[in-house]
C-alpha positions as CSV (number, residue, x, y, z in Angstrom):
1,X,70.4,157.2,45.3
2,X,68.2,154.2,44.3
3,X,71.1,152.5,42.7
4,X,73.3,153.1,45.8
5,X,70.4,151.5,48.0
6,X,69.9,148.3,46.0
7,X,73.5,147.6,45.0
8,X,75.4,148.7,48.1
9,X,78.3,146.4,49.0
10,X,78.7,148.1,52.4
11,X,76.3,149.4,55.0
12,X,74.6,152.6,53.6
13,X,73.8,155.6,55.8
14,X,71.2,158.0,54.5
15,X,71.4,161.4,55.8
16,X,68.2,163.5,55.6
17,X,69.5,166.7,56.9
18,X,73.0,167.7,57.8
19,X,73.4,169.1,61.4
20,X,75.8,169.2,64.1
21,X,75.3,167.5,67.5
22,X,74.7,170.2,70.2
23,X,74.2,170.2,74.1
24,X,70.8,169.0,74.1
25,X,70.3,166.8,71.1
26,X,72.1,163.8,69.8
27,X,71.9,161.8,66.6
28,X,69.2,159.3,66.0
29,X,70.1,156.1,64.2
30,X,67.5,153.7,62.7
31,X,68.4,150.2,61.7
32,X,66.3,147.4,60.3
33,X,67.4,143.7,61.1
34,X,66.2,140.8,59.0
35,X,68.8,138.3,60.6
36,X,71.1,138.7,57.6
37,X,74.9,139.3,58.0
38,X,74.5,142.7,56.3
39,X,71.9,143.8,58.5
40,X,74.2,143.1,61.7
41,X,76.9,144.7,60.0
42,X,74.6,147.9,59.7
43,X,73.7,147.5,63.3
44,X,77.5,147.4,64.4
45,X,78.1,150.6,62.2
46,X,75.2,152.4,63.9
47,X,76.5,151.3,67.4
48,X,79.9,152.5,66.4
49,X,78.6,155.7,65.2
50,X,76.1,156.4,68.1
51,X,79.2,156.8,70.8
52,X,77.6,160.0,72.5
53,X,75.4,159.6,75.4
54,X,72.8,161.8,73.8
55,X,72.4,159.6,70.6
56,X,69.7,157.2,70.2
57,X,69.3,154.0,68.4
58,X,66.1,152.6,67.1
59,X,66.2,148.9,65.9
60,X,63.3,147.5,63.7
61,X,62.7,144.0,62.8
62,X,59.9,142.1,61.1
63,X,57.8,139.8,63.1
64,X,58.9,136.2,63.0
65,X,57.3,133.1,64.4
66,X,59.8,133.2,67.5
67,X,60.3,136.9,67.9
68,X,61.1,136.6,71.6
69,X,64.3,134.6,70.6
70,X,65.0,136.9,67.6
71,X,64.8,140.0,70.0
72,X,67.2,138.2,72.6
73,X,69.6,137.7,69.7
74,X,69.4,141.4,68.6
75,X,69.8,142.4,72.2
76,X,72.9,140.3,72.6
77,X,74.5,141.7,69.4
78,X,73.9,145.1,70.6
79,X,75.6,144.4,73.8
80,X,78.4,142.7,72.0
81,X,79.0,145.8,69.7
82,X,78.7,148.2,72.5
83,X,81.4,146.4,74.5
84,X,83.7,146.4,71.3
85,X,83.2,150.2,70.8
């Protein structure tokens, strides 16, 4: 697993426990954004996978000097990807 995490050429999805979506619970997706193309590709993959209205998406990013602008950029990317899928 460690080698996959550090040397992955594509977005990596780690599954802690395999379970099915039921009537009350959706899947939870967590994406960490650092401003790189890979992190935005991971965000796009998470948006594409979270197609059910019960799914939730948590986006984490490190504080930056202009975190308001960074947050606005992330929001715009999420909206762009949601429109795509």
